[in-house]
Biopython code that builds the backbone (N, CA, C, O; Angstrom):
import numpy as np
from Bio.PDB.StructureBuilder import StructureBuilder

atoms = [
    (1, "MET", "N", (-6.858, -11.619, 12.664)),
    (1, "MET", "CA", (-5.890, -11.592, 11.582)),
    (1, "MET", "C", (-4.518, -11.898, 12.147)),
    (1, "MET", "O", (-4.110, -11.318, 13.153)),
    (2, "ASN", "N", (-3.831, -12.776, 11.521)),
    (2, "ASN", "CA", (-2.495, -13.172, 11.944)),
    (2, "ASN", "C", (-1.469, -12.206, 11.346)),
    (2, "ASN", "O", (-1.420, -12.029, 10.129)),
    (3, "ASN", "N", (-0.654, -11.585, 12.195)),
    (3, "ASN", "CA", (0.334, -10.625, 11.731)),
    (3, "ASN", "C", (1.388, -11.248, 10.830)),
    (3, "ASN", "O", (2.074, -10.532, 10.100)),
    (4, "CYS", "N", (1.530, -12.577, 10.868)),
    (4, "CYS", "CA", (2.512, -13.252, 10.008)),
    (4, "CYS", "C", (2.133, -13.124, 8.534)),
    (4, "CYS", "O", (2.997, -13.244, 7.665)),
    (5, "ASN", "N", (0.860, -12.884, 8.242)),
    (5, "ASN", "CA", (0.395, -12.772, 6.863)),
    (5, "ASN", "C", (0.594, -11.375, 6.297)),
    (5, "ASN", "O", (0.449, -11.173, 5.091)),
    (6, "MET", "N", (0.924, -10.406, 7.146)),
    (6, "MET", "CA", (1.088, -9.028, 6.688)),
    (6, "MET", "C", (2.487, -8.821, 6.112)),
    (6, "MET", "O", (3.466, -9.391, 6.593)),
    (7, "LEU", "N", (2.558, -7.992, 5.070)),
    (7, "LEU", "CA", (3.834, -7.620, 4.510)),
    (7, "LEU", "C", (3.765, -6.173, 4.060)),
    (7, "LEU", "O", (2.675, -5.666, 3.791)),
    (8, "PRO", "N", (4.910, -5.491, 3.970)),
    (8, "PRO", "CA", (4.900, -4.105, 3.505)),
    (8, "PRO", "C", (4.437, -4.030, 2.056)),
    (8, "PRO", "O", (4.734, -4.914, 1.253)),
    (9, "LEU", "N", (3.727, -2.997, 1.737)),
    (9, "LEU", "CA", (3.222, -2.776, 0.383)),
    (9, "LEU", "C", (4.359, -2.828, -0.641)),
    (9, "LEU", "O", (4.171, -3.308, -1.759)),
    (10, "SER", "N", (5.520, -2.340, -0.260)),
    (10, "SER", "CA", (6.660, -2.290, -1.181)),
    (10, "SER", "C", (7.162, -3.675, -1.596)),
    (10, "SER", "O", (7.961, -3.778, -2.527)),
    (11, "LYS", "N", (6.714, -4.732, -0.933)),
    (11, "LYS", "CA", (7.153, -6.100, -1.261)),
    (11, "LYS", "C", (6.270, -6.773, -2.310)),
    (11, "LYS", "O", (6.585, -7.876, -2.757)),
    (12, "LEU", "N", (5.169, -6.132, -2.712)),
    (12, "LEU", "CA", (4.305, -6.722, -3.731)),
    (12, "LEU", "C", (4.977, -6.668, -5.097)),
    (12, "LEU", "O", (5.721, -5.733, -5.394)),
    (13, "SER", "N", (4.716, -7.656, -5.911)),
    (13, "SER", "CA", (5.207, -7.681, -7.287)),
    (13, "SER", "C", (4.173, -7.040, -8.198)),
    (13, "SER", "O", (3.005, -6.907, -7.831)),
    (14, "ILE", "N", (4.603, -6.649, -9.374)),
    (14, "ILE", "CA", (3.695, -6.037, -10.343)),
    (14, "ILE", "C", (2.551, -6.998, -10.650)),
    (14, "ILE", "O", (2.771, -8.181, -10.911)),
    (15, "GLY", "N", (1.334, -6.476, -10.616)),
    (15, "GLY", "CA", (0.149, -7.269, -10.902)),
    (15, "GLY", "C", (-0.483, -7.918, -9.683)),
    (15, "GLY", "O", (-1.625, -8.370, -9.758)),
    (16, "GLU", "N", (0.227, -7.978, -8.562)),
    (16, "GLU", "CA", (-0.339, -8.585, -7.357)),
    (16, "GLU", "C", (-1.387, -7.675, -6.732)),
    (16, "GLU", "O", (-1.260, -6.451, -6.732)),
    (17, "GLU", "N", (-2.424, -8.308, -6.200)),
    (17, "GLU", "CA", (-3.477, -7.590, -5.492)),
    (17, "GLU", "C", (-3.373, -7.907, -4.018)),
    (17, "GLU", "O", (-2.952, -8.997, -3.633)),
    (18, "ALA", "N", (-3.761, -6.940, -3.190)),
    (18, "ALA", "CA", (-3.709, -7.138, -1.744)),
    (18, "ALA", "C", (-4.734, -6.225, -1.075)),
    (18, "ALA", "O", (-5.264, -5.294, -1.682)),
    (19, "LYS", "N", (-4.992, -6.525, 0.195)),
    (19, "LYS", "CA", (-5.913, -5.712, 0.995)),
    (19, "LYS", "C", (-5.107, -4.942, 2.027)),
    (19, "LYS", "O", (-4.301, -5.523, 2.754)),
    (20, "LEU", "N", (-5.323, -3.634, 2.089)),
    (20, "LEU", "CA", (-4.631, -2.805, 3.066)),
    (20, "LEU", "C", (-5.143, -3.148, 4.458)),
    (20, "LEU", "O", (-6.351, -3.182, 4.694)),
    (21, "VAL", "N", (-4.212, -3.403, 5.383)),
    (21, "VAL", "CA", (-4.565, -3.815, 6.730)),
    (21, "VAL", "C", (-4.218, -2.749, 7.762)),
    (21, "VAL", "O", (-5.019, -2.457, 8.650)),
    (22, "ASN", "N", (-3.016, -2.162, 7.646)),
    (22, "ASN", "CA", (-2.546, -1.276, 8.698)),
    (22, "ASN", "C", (-1.543, -0.279, 8.129)),
    (22, "ASN", "O", (-0.831, -0.565, 7.168)),
    (23, "VAL", "N", (-1.507, 0.907, 8.752)),
    (23, "VAL", "CA", (-0.496, 1.906, 8.427)),
    (23, "VAL", "C", (0.266, 2.201, 9.707)),
    (23, "VAL", "O", (-0.325, 2.602, 10.710)),
    (24, "GLN", "N", (1.582, 2.001, 9.672)),
    (24, "GLN", "CA", (2.405, 2.321, 10.835)),
    (24, "GLN", "C", (2.906, 3.743, 10.664)),
    (24, "GLN", "O", (3.639, 4.052, 9.724)),
    (25, "GLY", "N", (2.506, 4.585, 11.568)),
    (25, "GLY", "CA", (2.920, 5.975, 11.493)),
    (25, "GLY", "C", (1.986, 6.834, 12.299)),
    (25, "GLY", "O", (1.030, 6.348, 12.903)),
    (26, "GLY", "N", (2.266, 8.092, 12.304)),
    (26, "GLY", "CA", (1.477, 9.041, 13.075)),
    (26, "GLY", "C", (0.208, 9.473, 12.369)),
    (26, "GLY", "O", (-0.139, 8.995, 11.289)),
    (27, "HIS", "N", (-0.459, 10.390, 13.023)),
    (27, "HIS", "CA", (-1.735, 10.905, 12.516)),
    (27, "HIS", "C", (-1.580, 11.523, 11.132)),
    (27, "HIS", "O", (-2.456, 11.368, 10.281)),
    (28, "GLY", "N", (-0.467, 12.226, 10.899)),
    (28, "GLY", "CA", (-0.269, 12.915, 9.621)),
    (28, "GLY", "C", (-0.233, 11.972, 8.436)),
    (28, "GLY", "O", (-0.925, 12.202, 7.444)),
    (29, "ILE", "N", (0.562, 10.912, 8.518)),
    (29, "ILE", "CA", (0.656, 9.966, 7.393)),
    (29, "ILE", "C", (-0.667, 9.222, 7.209)),
    (29, "ILE", "O", (-1.086, 8.977, 6.077)),
    (30, "LYS", "N", (-1.320, 8.867, 8.297)),
    (30, "LYS", "CA", (-2.604, 8.167, 8.188)),
    (30, "LYS", "C", (-3.652, 9.054, 7.533)),
    (30, "LYS", "O", (-4.441, 8.588, 6.711)),
    (31, "GLN", "N", (-3.660, 10.340, 7.900)),
    (31, "GLN", "CA", (-4.624, 11.268, 7.305)),
    (31, "GLN", "C", (-4.331, 11.476, 5.823)),
    (31, "GLN", "O", (-5.247, 11.493, 5.000)),
    (32, "ARG", "N", (-3.059, 11.631, 5.488)),
    (32, "ARG", "CA", (-2.682, 11.834, 4.079)),
    (32, "ARG", "C", (-3.100, 10.644, 3.217)),
    (32, "ARG", "O", (-3.648, 10.822, 2.129)),
    (33, "LEU", "N", (-2.840, 9.435, 3.703)),
    (33, "LEU", "CA", (-3.210, 8.234, 2.957)),
    (33, "LEU", "C", (-4.720, 8.076, 2.871)),
    (33, "LEU", "O", (-5.241, 7.619, 1.853)),
    (34, "SER", "N", (-5.427, 8.450, 3.934)),
    (34, "SER", "CA", (-6.887, 8.369, 3.935)),
    (34, "SER", "C", (-7.488, 9.278, 2.862)),
    (34, "SER", "O", (-8.435, 8.894, 2.175)),
    (35, "VAL", "N", (-6.936, 10.477, 2.722)),
    (35, "VAL", "CA", (-7.404, 11.417, 1.699)),
    (35, "VAL", "C", (-7.206, 10.828, 0.301)),
    (35, "VAL", "O", (-7.995, 11.090, -0.607)),
    (36, "LEU", "N", (-6.147, 10.029, 0.136)),
    (36, "LEU", "CA", (-5.874, 9.388, -1.152)),
    (36, "LEU", "C", (-6.736, 8.143, -1.385)),
    (36, "LEU", "O", (-6.703, 7.563, -2.470)),
    (37, "GLY", "N", (-7.511, 7.729, -0.369)),
    (37, "GLY", "CA", (-8.360, 6.547, -0.496)),
    (37, "GLY", "C", (-7.725, 5.283, 0.042)),
    (37, "GLY", "O", (-8.292, 4.199, -0.100)),
    (38, "LEU", "N", (-6.557, 5.398, 0.657)),
    (38, "LEU", "CA", (-5.864, 4.229, 1.201)),
    (38, "LEU", "C", (-6.252, 4.037, 2.661)),
    (38, "LEU", "O", (-5.563, 4.495, 3.572)),
    (39, "ASN", "N", (-7.357, 3.358, 2.856)),
    (39, "ASN", "CA", (-7.895, 3.069, 4.180)),
    (39, "ASN", "C", (-7.904, 1.566, 4.410)),
    (39, "ASN", "O", (-7.961, 0.801, 3.448)),
    (40, "PRO", "N", (-7.850, 1.125, 5.666)),
    (40, "PRO", "CA", (-7.922, -0.316, 5.934)),
    (40, "PRO", "C", (-9.131, -0.956, 5.244)),
    (40, "PRO", "O", (-10.245, -0.435, 5.287)),
    (41, "GLY", "N", (-8.874, -2.095, 4.612)),
    (41, "GLY", "CA", (-9.925, -2.837, 3.920)),
    (41, "GLY", "C", (-9.946, -2.618, 2.421)),
    (41, "GLY", "O", (-10.518, -3.431, 1.693)),
    (42, "VAL", "N", (-9.337, -1.540, 1.934)),
    (42, "VAL", "CA", (-9.359, -1.262, 0.502)),
    (42, "VAL", "C", (-8.410, -2.218, -0.223)),
    (42, "VAL", "O", (-7.362, -2.588, 0.307)),
    (43, "ARG", "N", (-8.790, -2.611, -1.441)),
    (43, "ARG", "CA", (-7.957, -3.501, -2.252)),
    (43, "ARG", "C", (-7.126, -2.657, -3.218)),
    (43, "ARG", "O", (-7.618, -1.705, -3.823)),
    (44, "VAL", "N", (-5.860, -3.033, -3.342)),
    (44, "VAL", "CA", (-4.943, -2.319, -4.225)),
    (44, "VAL", "C", (-4.260, -3.313, -5.158)),
    (44, "VAL", "O", (-4.144, -4.498, -4.843)),
    (45, "THR", "N", (-3.813, -2.821, -6.303)),
    (45, "THR", "CA", (-3.057, -3.623, -7.263)),
    (45, "THR", "C", (-1.743, -2.909, -7.530)),
    (45, "THR", "O", (-1.728, -1.704, -7.779)),
    (46, "MET", "N", (-0.640, -3.648, -7.478)),
    (46, "MET", "CA", (0.669, -3.060, -7.748)),
    (46, "MET", "C", (0.821, -2.861, -9.252)),
    (46, "MET", "O", (0.714, -3.814, -10.024)),
    (47, "VAL", "N", (1.071, -1.624, -9.664)),
    (47, "VAL", "CA", (1.233, -1.291, -11.074)),
    (47, "VAL", "C", (2.715, -1.177, -11.425)),
    (47, "VAL", "O", (3.145, -1.669, -12.468)),
    (48, "GLN", "N", (3.497, -0.531, -10.560)),
    (48, "GLN", "CA", (4.935, -0.369, -10.811)),
    (48, "GLN", "C", (5.683, -0.475, -9.496)),
    (48, "GLN", "O", (5.316, 0.165, -8.510)),
    (49, "ASN", "N", (6.726, -1.282, -9.482)),
    (49, "ASN", "CA", (7.538, -1.446, -8.280)),
    (49, "ASN", "C", (8.946, -1.855, -8.698)),
    (49, "ASN", "O", (9.352, -3.004, -8.525)),
    (50, "GLY", "N", (9.680, -0.898, -9.250)),
    (50, "GLY", "CA", (11.049, -1.172, -9.678)),
    (50, "GLY", "C", (12.015, -1.045, -8.511)),
    (50, "GLY", "O", (11.602, -0.863, -7.366)),
    (51, "SER", "N", (13.284, -1.141, -8.806)),
    (51, "SER", "CA", (14.293, -1.059, -7.752)),
    (51, "SER", "C", (14.520, 0.373, -7.277)),
    (51, "SER", "O", (15.127, 0.580, -6.226)),
    (52, "TRP", "N", (14.048, 1.358, -8.024)),
    (52, "TRP", "CA", (14.138, 2.757, -7.615)),
    (52, "TRP", "C", (12.901, 3.482, -8.106)),
    (52, "TRP", "O", (12.138, 2.940, -8.906)),
    (53, "GLY", "N", (12.700, 4.672, -7.644)),
    (53, "GLY", "CA", (11.540, 5.465, -8.048)),
    (53, "GLY", "C", (10.320, 5.123, -7.226)),
    (53, "GLY", "O", (10.378, 4.286, -6.325)),
    (54, "PRO", "N", (9.216, 5.772, -7.539)),
    (54, "PRO", "CA", (8.012, 5.575, -6.742)),
    (54, "PRO", "C", (7.355, 4.216, -6.982)),
    (54, "PRO", "O", (7.577, 3.554, -7.995)),
    (55, "VAL", "N", (6.546, 3.838, -6.014)),
    (55, "VAL", "CA", (5.674, 2.677, -6.128)),
    (55, "VAL", "C", (4.355, 3.220, -6.669)),
    (55, "VAL", "O", (3.834, 4.207, -6.150)),
    (56, "ILE", "N", (3.812, 2.589, -7.704)),
    (56, "ILE", "CA", (2.543, 3.048, -8.267)),
    (56, "ILE", "C", (1.492, 1.974, -8.050)),
    (56, "ILE", "O", (1.679, 0.812, -8.413)),
    (57, "LEU", "N", (0.379, 2.389, -7.449)),
    (57, "LEU", "CA", (-0.722, 1.486, -7.111)),
    (57, "LEU", "C", (-1.943, 1.791, -7.945)),
    (57, "LEU", "O", (-2.187, 2.937, -8.324)),
    (58, "GLY", "N", (-2.708, 0.752, -8.227)),
    (58, "GLY", "CA", (-4.038, 0.919, -8.774)),
    (58, "GLY", "C", (-5.023, 0.750, -7.638)),
    (58, "GLY", "O", (-4.989, -0.255, -6.928)),
    (59, "ILE", "N", (-5.897, 1.720, -7.462)),
    (59, "ILE", "CA", (-6.928, 1.653, -6.437)),
    (59, "ILE", "C", (-8.217, 2.163, -7.049)),
    (59, "ILE", "O", (-8.300, 3.308, -7.496)),
    (60, "MET", "N", (-9.223, 1.299, -7.064)),
    (60, "MET", "CA", (-10.477, 1.589, -7.755)),
    (60, "MET", "C", (-10.147, 1.961, -9.193)),
    (60, "MET", "O", (-9.544, 1.149, -9.896)),
    (61, "ASP", "N", (-10.515, 3.154, -9.665)),
    (61, "ASP", "CA", (-10.229, 3.552, -11.048)),
    (61, "ASP", "C", (-9.090, 4.562, -11.129)),
    (61, "ASP", "O", (-8.982, 5.295, -12.112)),
    (62, "SER", "N", (-8.250, 4.606, -10.116)),
    (62, "SER", "CA", (-7.177, 5.596, -10.058)),
    (62, "SER", "C", (-5.819, 4.927, -9.892)),
    (62, "SER", "O", (-5.718, 3.742, -9.573)),
    (63, "ARG", "N", (-4.788, 5.716, -10.117)),
    (63, "ARG", "CA", (-3.417, 5.290, -9.832)),
    (63, "ARG", "C", (-2.815, 6.288, -8.855)),
    (63, "ARG", "O", (-3.031, 7.495, -8.958)),
    (64, "ILE", "N", (-2.062, 5.760, -7.913)),
    (64, "ILE", "CA", (-1.449, 6.587, -6.876)),
    (64, "ILE", "C", (0.032, 6.259, -6.825)),
    (64, "ILE", "O", (0.412, 5.089, -6.789)),
    (65, "ALA", "N", (0.869, 7.291, -6.823)),
    (65, "ALA", "CA", (2.316, 7.117, -6.690)),
    (65, "ALA", "C", (2.715, 7.439, -5.258)),
    (65, "ALA", "O", (2.341, 8.480, -4.718)),
    (66, "LEU", "N", (3.477, 6.539, -4.650)),
    (66, "LEU", "CA", (3.967, 6.725, -3.289)),
    (66, "LEU", "C", (5.471, 6.536, -3.266)),
    (66, "LEU", "O", (6.021, 5.731, -4.017)),
    (67, "GLY", "N", (6.126, 7.284, -2.399)),
    (67, "GLY", "CA", (7.548, 7.066, -2.184)),
    (67, "GLY", "C", (7.772, 5.740, -1.471)),
    (67, "GLY", "O", (6.868, 5.217, -0.819)),
    (68, "ARG", "N", (8.973, 5.204, -1.596)),
    (68, "ARG", "CA", (9.282, 3.915, -0.964)),
    (68, "ARG", "C", (9.169, 3.953, 0.550)),
    (68, "ARG", "O", (8.707, 2.989, 1.160)),
    (69, "GLY", "N", (9.586, 5.055, 1.164)),
    (69, "GLY", "CA", (9.493, 5.163, 2.614)),
    (69, "GLY", "C", (8.065, 5.024, 3.091)),
    (69, "GLY", "O", (7.799, 4.333, 4.075)),
    (70, "MET", "N", (7.139, 5.681, 2.396)),
    (70, "MET", "CA", (5.736, 5.596, 2.765)),
    (70, "MET", "C", (5.201, 4.197, 2.481)),
    (70, "MET", "O", (4.431, 3.660, 3.278)),
    (71, "ALA", "N", (5.594, 3.599, 1.363)),
    (71, "ALA", "CA", (5.126, 2.258, 1.004)),
    (71, "ALA", "C", (5.588, 1.213, 2.022)),
    (71, "ALA", "O", (4.919, 0.199, 2.220)),
    (72, "ASN", "N", (6.722, 1.457, 2.660)),
    (72, "ASN", "CA", (7.218, 0.531, 3.681)),
    (72, "ASN", "C", (6.434, 0.617, 4.978)),
    (72, "ASN", "O", (6.538, -0.277, 5.818)),
    (73, "LYS", "N", (5.650, 1.673, 5.158)),
    (73, "LYS", "CA", (4.846, 1.836, 6.377)),
    (73, "LYS", "C", (3.427, 1.318, 6.223)),
    (73, "LYS", "O", (2.659, 1.307, 7.185)),
    (74, "ILE", "N", (3.076, 0.887, 5.016)),
    (74, "ILE", "CA", (1.725, 0.394, 4.718)),
    (74, "ILE", "C", (1.793, -1.127, 4.661)),
    (74, "ILE", "O", (2.581, -1.694, 3.904)),
    (75, "PHE", "N", (0.967, -1.778, 5.462)),
    (75, "PHE", "CA", (0.990, -3.249, 5.517)),
    (75, "PHE", "C", (-0.280, -3.820, 4.905)),
    (75, "PHE", "O", (-1.382, -3.319, 5.127)),
    (76, "VAL", "N", (-0.094, -4.884, 4.125)),
    (76, "VAL", "CA", (-1.181, -5.501, 3.370)),
    (76, "VAL", "C", (-1.168, -7.026, 3.577)),
    (76, "VAL", "O", (-0.201, -7.596, 4.084)),
    (77, "THR", "N", (-2.258, -7.652, 3.172)),
    (77, "THR", "CA", (-2.325, -9.115, 3.107)),
    (77, "THR", "C", (-2.740, -9.505, 1.703)),
    (77, "THR", "O", (-3.500, -8.792, 1.047)),
    (78, "LYS", "N", (-2.231, -10.651, 1.241)),
    (78, "LYS", "CA", (-2.557, -11.132, -0.116)),
    (78, "LYS", "C", (-3.585, -12.267, -0.033)),
    (78, "LYS", "O", (-3.392, -13.322, -0.637)),
    (79, "ASP", "N", (-4.660, -12.059, 0.703)),
    (79, "ASP", "CA", (-5.652, -13.131, 0.843)),
    (79, "ASP", "C", (-6.651, -13.144, -0.281)),
    (79, "ASP", "O", (-7.547, -13.988, -0.301)),
]
sb = StructureBuilder()
sb.init_structure("model")
sb.init_model(0)
sb.init_chain("A")
sb.init_seg("    ")
for serial, (resi, resn, name, xyz) in enumerate(atoms, 1):
    if name == "N":
        sb.init_residue(resn, " ", resi, " ")
    sb.init_atom(name, np.array(xyz, "f"), 0.0, 1.0, " ", f" {name:<3s}", serial, name[0])
structure = sb.get_structure()
């Protein structure tokens, strides 16, 4: 996988789909995201991504709200 294709989750536009590739952070953030179902390889859809407030993702049949700081640590590809 070419790292040039990766972008932070927070850069997706509403309606865009992407595959989670990597989480930059320590064990705690990786474990927290894993419990929420955000593991490498999972496909997500951006539901809400305004200029402020949380980022809301669609994953499988659920919606997950993440703070912007956390969304900036999650890297995805739009392949």
